[in-house]
ChimeraX commands (.cxc) that place a marker at each C-alpha (Angstrom):
marker #1 position 173.24,-104.03,-13.54 radius 0.5
marker #1 position 172.80,-101.55,-16.38 radius 0.5
marker #1 position 175.80,-102.78,-18.38 radius 0.5
marker #1 position 174.07,-104.92,-21.03 radius 0.5
marker #1 position 176.89,-107.46,-21.21 radius 0.5
marker #1 position 177.22,-108.12,-17.48 radius 0.5
marker #1 position 173.96,-107.38,-15.61 radius 0.5
marker #1 position 173.97,-109.62,-12.51 radius 0.5
marker #1 position 176.55,-112.00,-14.01 radius 0.5
marker #1 position 179.33,-109.59,-13.05 radius 0.5
marker #1 position 178.26,-109.64,-9.41 radius 0.5
marker #1 position 178.07,-113.43,-9.41 radius 0.5
marker #1 position 181.52,-113.69,-11.01 radius 0.5
marker #1 position 182.89,-111.55,-8.17 radius 0.5
marker #1 position 181.50,-114.08,-5.67 radius 0.5
marker #1 position 178.69,-111.96,-4.28 radius 0.5
marker #1 position 176.10,-113.94,-2.28 radius 0.5
marker #1 position 172.66,-114.11,-3.89 radius 0.5
marker #1 position 171.24,-112.09,-0.99 radius 0.5
marker #1 position 173.51,-109.17,-1.87 radius 0.5
marker #1 position 172.58,-109.42,-5.55 radius 0.5
marker #1 position 168.89,-109.40,-4.65 radius 0.5
marker #1 position 169.49,-106.30,-2.51 radius 0.5
marker #1 position 171.18,-104.55,-5.44 radius 0.5
marker #1 position 168.28,-105.51,-7.72 radius 0.5
marker #1 position 165.83,-104.12,-5.15 radius 0.5
marker #1 position 167.77,-100.84,-4.91 radius 0.5
marker #1 position 167.91,-100.49,-8.70 radius 0.5
marker #1 position 164.18,-101.31,-8.91 radius 0.5
marker #1 position 163.39,-98.66,-6.28 radius 0.5
marker #1 position 165.43,-96.04,-8.15 radius 0.5
marker #1 position 163.66,-97.02,-11.38 radius 0.5
marker #1 position 160.20,-96.77,-9.84 radius 0.5
marker #1 position 160.87,-93.52,-8.00 radius 0.5
marker #1 position 162.74,-91.56,-10.66 radius 0.5
marker #1 position 162.18,-93.07,-14.10 radius 0.5
marker #1 position 159.25,-95.45,-14.50 radius 0.5
marker #1 position 156.65,-92.68,-14.21 radius 0.5
marker #1 position 158.17,-91.10,-17.30 radius 0.5
marker #1 position 157.51,-94.20,-19.39 radius 0.5
marker #1 position 154.88,-93.52,-22.00 radius 0.5
marker #1 position 152.90,-96.03,-23.97 radius 0.5
marker #1 position 154.60,-96.48,-27.34 radius 0.5
marker #1 position 152.76,-95.76,-30.53 radius 0.5
marker #1 position 151.31,-98.81,-32.22 radius 0.5
marker #1 position 153.84,-100.12,-34.77 radius 0.5
marker #1 position 152.88,-100.34,-38.42 radius 0.5
marker #1 position 152.02,-103.74,-39.83 radius 0.5
marker #1 position 155.10,-103.70,-42.05 radius 0.5
marker #1 position 157.48,-103.05,-39.17 radius 0.5
marker #1 position 157.67,-106.52,-37.64 radius 0.5
marker #1 position 161.01,-105.95,-35.88 radius 0.5
marker #1 position 159.58,-103.03,-33.94 radius 0.5
marker #1 position 156.52,-105.12,-33.11 radius 0.5
marker #1 position 158.79,-107.72,-31.55 radius 0.5
marker #1 position 160.71,-105.08,-29.59 radius 0.5
marker #1 position 157.52,-103.38,-28.44 radius 0.5
marker #1 position 156.18,-106.72,-27.29 radius 0.5
marker #1 position 159.41,-107.53,-25.43 radius 0.5
marker #1 position 159.39,-104.30,-23.48 radius 0.5
marker #1 position 155.66,-104.02,-22.87 radius 0.5
marker #1 position 154.73,-107.47,-21.65 radius 0.5
marker #1 position 156.63,-107.48,-18.37 radius 0.5
marker #1 position 154.92,-107.11,-15.02 radius 0.5
marker #1 position 152.91,-103.89,-15.21 radius 0.5
marker #1 position 154.88,-102.85,-18.30 radius 0.5
marker #1 position 158.04,-102.69,-16.20 radius 0.5
marker #1 position 160.80,-102.10,-18.73 radius 0.5
marker #1 position 163.55,-102.56,-16.13 radius 0.5
marker #1 position 162.31,-106.02,-15.13 radius 0.5
marker #1 position 161.98,-106.98,-18.79 radius 0.5
marker #1 position 165.52,-105.75,-19.51 radius 0.5
marker #1 position 166.99,-107.63,-16.54 radius 0.5
marker #1 position 165.15,-110.83,-17.51 radius 0.5
marker #1 position 166.70,-110.84,-20.99 radius 0.5
marker #1 position 169.98,-112.64,-21.60 radius 0.5
marker #1 position 173.04,-110.38,-21.46 radius 0.5
marker #1 position 174.26,-108.95,-24.75 radius 0.5
marker #1 position 177.13,-111.15,-25.95 radius 0.5
marker #1 position 179.36,-108.33,-27.17 radius 0.5
marker #1 position 179.18,-104.82,-25.85 radius 0.5
marker #1 position 182.48,-103.02,-25.65 radius 0.5
marker #1 position 180.91,-99.62,-25.00 radius 0.5
marker #1 position 177.78,-99.64,-22.82 radius 0.5
marker #1 position 177.24,-95.90,-23.32 radius 0.5
marker #1 position 177.19,-96.35,-27.09 radius 0.5
marker #1 position 174.84,-99.33,-26.67 radius 0.5
marker #1 position 172.28,-97.35,-24.65 radius 0.5
marker #1 position 172.51,-94.31,-26.93 radius 0.5
marker #1 position 171.75,-96.55,-29.92 radius 0.5
marker #1 position 168.89,-98.21,-28.02 radius 0.5
marker #1 position 167.51,-94.78,-27.19 radius 0.5
marker #1 position 167.95,-93.41,-30.72 radius 0.5
marker #1 position 166.19,-96.36,-32.32 radius 0.5
marker #1 position 163.49,-96.41,-29.62 radius 0.5
marker #1 position 164.06,-100.13,-29.01 radius 0.5
marker #1 position 163.73,-99.55,-25.27 radius 0.5
marker #1 position 161.63,-96.93,-23.51 radius 0.5
marker #1 position 163.48,-93.61,-23.27 radius 0.5
marker #1 position 163.37,-93.52,-19.44 radius 0.5
marker #1 position 165.15,-96.88,-19.21 radius 0.5
marker #1 position 167.89,-95.71,-21.56 radius 0.5
marker #1 position 168.11,-92.42,-19.64 radius 0.5
marker #1 position 168.57,-94.26,-16.35 radius 0.5
marker #1 position 171.27,-96.49,-17.80 radius 0.5
marker #1 position 173.11,-93.54,-19.35 radius 0.5
marker #1 position 172.96,-91.51,-16.15 radius 0.5
marker #1 position 174.29,-94.32,-13.98 radius 0.5
marker #1 position 176.88,-95.64,-16.41 radius 0.5
marker #1 position 177.98,-92.08,-17.10 radius 0.5
marker #1 position 178.63,-91.34,-13.42 radius 0.5
marker #1 position 182.29,-90.56,-12.79 radius 0.5
marker #1 position 184.31,-93.67,-12.13 radius 0.5
marker #1 position 181.67,-96.24,-13.01 radius 0.5
marker #1 position 182.59,-96.85,-16.65 radius 0.5
marker #1 position 186.31,-96.49,-15.97 radius 0.5
marker #1 position 186.09,-99.02,-13.13 radius 0.5
marker #1 position 184.36,-101.56,-15.39 radius 0.5
marker #1 position 186.86,-100.80,-18.17 radius 0.5
marker #1 position 189.80,-101.49,-15.84 radius 0.5
marker #1 position 188.32,-104.77,-14.63 radius 0.5
marker #1 position 187.97,-106.22,-18.10 radius 0.5
marker #1 position 191.03,-104.85,-19.88 radius 0.5
marker #1 position 194.77,-104.85,-19.37 radius 0.5
marker #1 position 194.71,-101.17,-18.46 radius 0.5
marker link #1:1,2 radius 0.2
marker link #1:2,3 radius 0.2
marker link #1:3,4 radius 0.2
marker link #1:4,5 radius 0.2
marker link #1:5,6 radius 0.2
marker link #1:6,7 radius 0.2
marker link #1:7,8 radius 0.2
marker link #1:8,9 radius 0.2
marker link #1:9,10 radius 0.2
marker link #1:10,11 radius 0.2
marker link #1:11,12 radius 0.2
marker link #1:12,13 radius 0.2
marker link #1:13,14 radius 0.2
marker link #1:14,15 radius 0.2
marker link #1:15,16 radius 0.2
marker link #1:16,17 radius 0.2
marker link #1:17,18 radius 0.2
marker link #1:18,19 radius 0.2
marker link #1:19,20 radius 0.2
marker link #1:20,21 radius 0.2
marker link #1:21,22 radius 0.2
marker link #1:22,23 radius 0.2
marker link #1:23,24 radius 0.2
marker link #1:24,25 radius 0.2
marker link #1:25,26 radius 0.2
marker link #1:26,27 radius 0.2
marker link #1:27,28 radius 0.2
marker link #1:28,29 radius 0.2
marker link #1:29,30 radius 0.2
marker link #1:30,31 radius 0.2
marker link #1:31,32 radius 0.2
marker link #1:32,33 radius 0.2
marker link #1:33,34 radius 0.2
marker link #1:34,35 radius 0.2
marker link #1:35,36 radius 0.2
marker link #1:36,37 radius 0.2
marker link #1:37,38 radius 0.2
marker link #1:38,39 radius 0.2
marker link #1:39,40 radius 0.2
marker link #1:40,41 radius 0.2
marker link #1:41,42 radius 0.2
marker link #1:42,43 radius 0.2
marker link #1:43,44 radius 0.2
marker link #1:44,45 radius 0.2
marker link #1:45,46 radius 0.2
marker link #1:46,47 radius 0.2
marker link #1:47,48 radius 0.2
marker link #1:48,49 radius 0.2
marker link #1:49,50 radius 0.2
marker link #1:50,51 radius 0.2
marker link #1:51,52 radius 0.2
marker link #1:52,53 radius 0.2
marker link #1:53,54 radius 0.2
marker link #1:54,55 radius 0.2
marker link #1:55,56 radius 0.2
marker link #1:56,57 radius 0.2
marker link #1:57,58 radius 0.2
marker link #1:58,59 radius 0.2
marker link #1:59,60 radius 0.2
marker link #1:60,61 radius 0.2
marker link #1:61,62 radius 0.2
marker link #1:62,63 radius 0.2
marker link #1:63,64 radius 0.2
marker link #1:64,65 radius 0.2
marker link #1:65,66 radius 0.2
marker link #1:66,67 radius 0.2
marker link #1:67,68 radius 0.2
marker link #1:68,69 radius 0.2
marker link #1:69,70 radius 0.2
marker link #1:70,71 radius 0.2
marker link #1:71,72 radius 0.2
marker link #1:72,73 radius 0.2
marker link #1:73,74 radius 0.2
marker link #1:74,75 radius 0.2
marker link #1:75,76 radius 0.2
marker link #1:76,77 radius 0.2
marker link #1:77,78 radius 0.2
marker link #1:78,79 radius 0.2
marker link #1:79,80 radius 0.2
marker link #1:80,81 radius 0.2
marker link #1:81,82 radius 0.2
marker link #1:82,83 radius 0.2
marker link #1:83,84 radius 0.2
marker link #1:84,85 radius 0.2
marker link #1:85,86 radius 0.2
marker link #1:86,87 radius 0.2
marker link #1:87,88 radius 0.2
marker link #1:88,89 radius 0.2
marker link #1:89,90 radius 0.2
marker link #1:90,91 radius 0.2
marker link #1:91,92 radius 0.2
marker link #1:92,93 radius 0.2
marker link #1:93,94 radius 0.2
marker link #1:94,95 radius 0.2
marker link #1:95,96 radius 0.2
marker link #1:96,97 radius 0.2
marker link #1:97,98 radius 0.2
marker link #1:98,99 radius 0.2
marker link #1:99,100 radius 0.2
marker link #1:100,101 radius 0.2
marker link #1:101,102 radius 0.2
marker link #1:102,103 radius 0.2
marker link #1:103,104 radius 0.2
marker link #1:104,105 radius 0.2
marker link #1:105,106 radius 0.2
marker link #1:106,107 radius 0.2
marker link #1:107,108 radius 0.2
marker link #1:108,109 radius 0.2
marker link #1:109,110 radius 0.2
marker link #1:110,111 radius 0.2
marker link #1:111,112 radius 0.2
marker link #1:112,113 radius 0.2
marker link #1:113,114 radius 0.2
marker link #1:114,115 radius 0.2
marker link #1:115,116 radius 0.2
marker link #1:116,117 radius 0.2
marker link #1:117,118 radius 0.2
marker link #1:118,119 radius 0.2
marker link #1:119,120 radius 0.2
marker link #1:120,121 radius 0.2
marker link #1:121,122 radius 0.2
marker link #1:122,123 radius 0.2
marker link #1:123,124 radius 0.2
marker link #1:124,125 radius 0.2
view
């Protein structure tokens, strides 16, 4: 779910029933709400000359109750993302997404075996 290129598409490609996918989304949402969402702070208002940040701030602050996870999951998957850790670090460093969302993604993608498992599925390793 937190890999920006796959999200729920990976689960569908593996033939998971929609009910299972909805259960996974509910589990991820519960983890987000319990451990990360409370840490989300309102972003500073962007300057008038920084239109790209205004677009990004709008994208991540107009979901239901400013829910950055729901907004992220509703966006189309990233077309090319060979390294999801690098992706989330860059998102965090540029403040494109709220820091708690990037932190959650980095913690779960950085768990032993998770990234390697995804790597093996999509390479000739």
